[in-house]
C-alpha positions, 0 to 999 in steps of 0.5 A, a space after each residue: 488450533 495454535 496449527 490454524 492460527 499460524 497458518 492463518 498468520 503465515 498466509 496474511 503475510 505470505 500474500 502481503 509481500 506478493 502485493 508489495 511486490 507486484 511493482 518490481 514484476 513489471 522489470 523482471 517480466 522485461 527481462 523475462 521475455 528478452 531471455 525466453 526468445 530463442 528455443 532451445 531443441 536441448 530443453 524439449 526432451 527433460 519438459 518432454 518427461 516432466 510433463 508427462 509427470 504433472 498433466 499428460 499431456 504437452 500444454 507444460 513444455 512450452 512454460 518449462 524450456 521458459 522455466 529452465 532459460 530463465 533459471 539460467 539468466 539467473 544464476 548466470 547474467 549480472 542481474 542490470 540492476 534487479 537482484 535474484 529475488 526479484 527475479 525468483 519471485 516473478 519466475 515463481 508467479 509465472 509458474 502459479 500462472 502456466 499453472 493455473 492456465 494448463 493444468 486440467 485441474 483447480 490451482 491448489 498447493 497439492 497441483 503447485 506442489 506436484 509440478 514443483 517436484 516434478 522440474 526439481 527432479 529432473 532440473 534440480 537447478 530449480 532450488 537456486 530459487 528455492 526461498 522463494 517457491 512459494 504456493 501463493 493462491 488462485 485468487 491472490 495471483 488472479 489480482 496480481 496478474 492484473 494489477 501486472 497487467 496495468 503496469 506494462 500498459 500503464 508503460 506504453 503509454 508513458 514510453 510513447 513517442 506520440 501518444 495519438 499514435 495507434 491508439 495508445 490512449 486505449 491503454 490507460 483507459 483499459 487500465 481505469 475499466 480494471 483498476 474499478 474493477 477492484 473498487 468493491 474490494 477496497 469499500 469499506 469494511 472490507 480488510 483486503 489492506 495488502 490488495 488496496 495499497 497496492 493499487 495506491 501505489 501503482 496510482 500513485 506511480 501514474 500520476 507520479 509518471 503520466 503527469 502533462 499527459 494529455 490522454 491522461 487529465 481527462 482520465 481520473 483513477 480515484 483512490 479507494 484508500 479513502 474508505 479504509 481510512 474512514 473504516 480506521 476512524 470510525 473503529 478508533 470512535 468506537 474505542 474512545 467512545 468504549 473508553 470513555 463508557 468504561 470510565 463512566 463518574 461514581 454519584 460521587 464524583 459527580 456533586 464534586 465535579 460540579 461543584 468544581 466546575 461551578 466555582 471555576 465559572 465563577 472564579 473567571 465570570 468576577 475577573 472578567 467584571 472586575 476588569 474594567 474597572 482596575 484598569 480604570 484606577 490604573 490609569 486615576 493612580 498613574 495621572 495622581 504620579 504624575 501630579 505628584 511629580 510636577 509639584 516636587 519639582 515646582 517645590 524644589 526650583 521655589 526653594 532653589 531661587 
């Protein structure tokens, strides 16, 4: 039982980290594309061997070459402001994506481990990213790909010199369609908080990056966190109600409580009724002192004369 709970906790934390860093994958993908654009014939032979161990087809040959070239880029580049961990996270995502699309069997931990071990047997340099080579559930990979695609399309909108050119605003409309497809995952009562937070991060990035852009003003990306907040408020109310029910007053405490409340109300009422009378007495007393003072001054003047 303990080991099962440990696995659940590990998966929750690991998947949470994967969702949390989606925004950083955008720059990593750009560097990946730049570093893998040139072909290298020397990599064909080792990648053929790796592909034969994995699936028996040539579907993995091209992705294998890209992985090796990107590993060299990670090892020998200056990182250009992007740290090694982010690059390794992207590489792990890329490997999952290739296995999911090219493997004859569904993406599982076994198929992932088979590919990683086959790759390391021919190209141990993969160990440079060993700490980030972790299996990610297929559903999470699909969601990450969708959100990353939204960042890529939004990046085109942001960098467009003319938003009307090439119908660039259609990318924003496509983003909205993808974004809304996640709405059911973030409805009230759902527990996919990591995914919903990743969507909210994308929404915040979009709002801050496209302020004042004409085509974006009519495209509204609603926040899905409202439903999550309502759920938390409801749970809080239920907890508070349960606490009150657990501490009901006893039969002996009720009369004392009523008596105390009655005395308090009586005291407040009496004070309110007496206040006008006390104020009137204060005015009479003040006027009396004034007259007394005037009388004393007259007597002093008379004696002096």
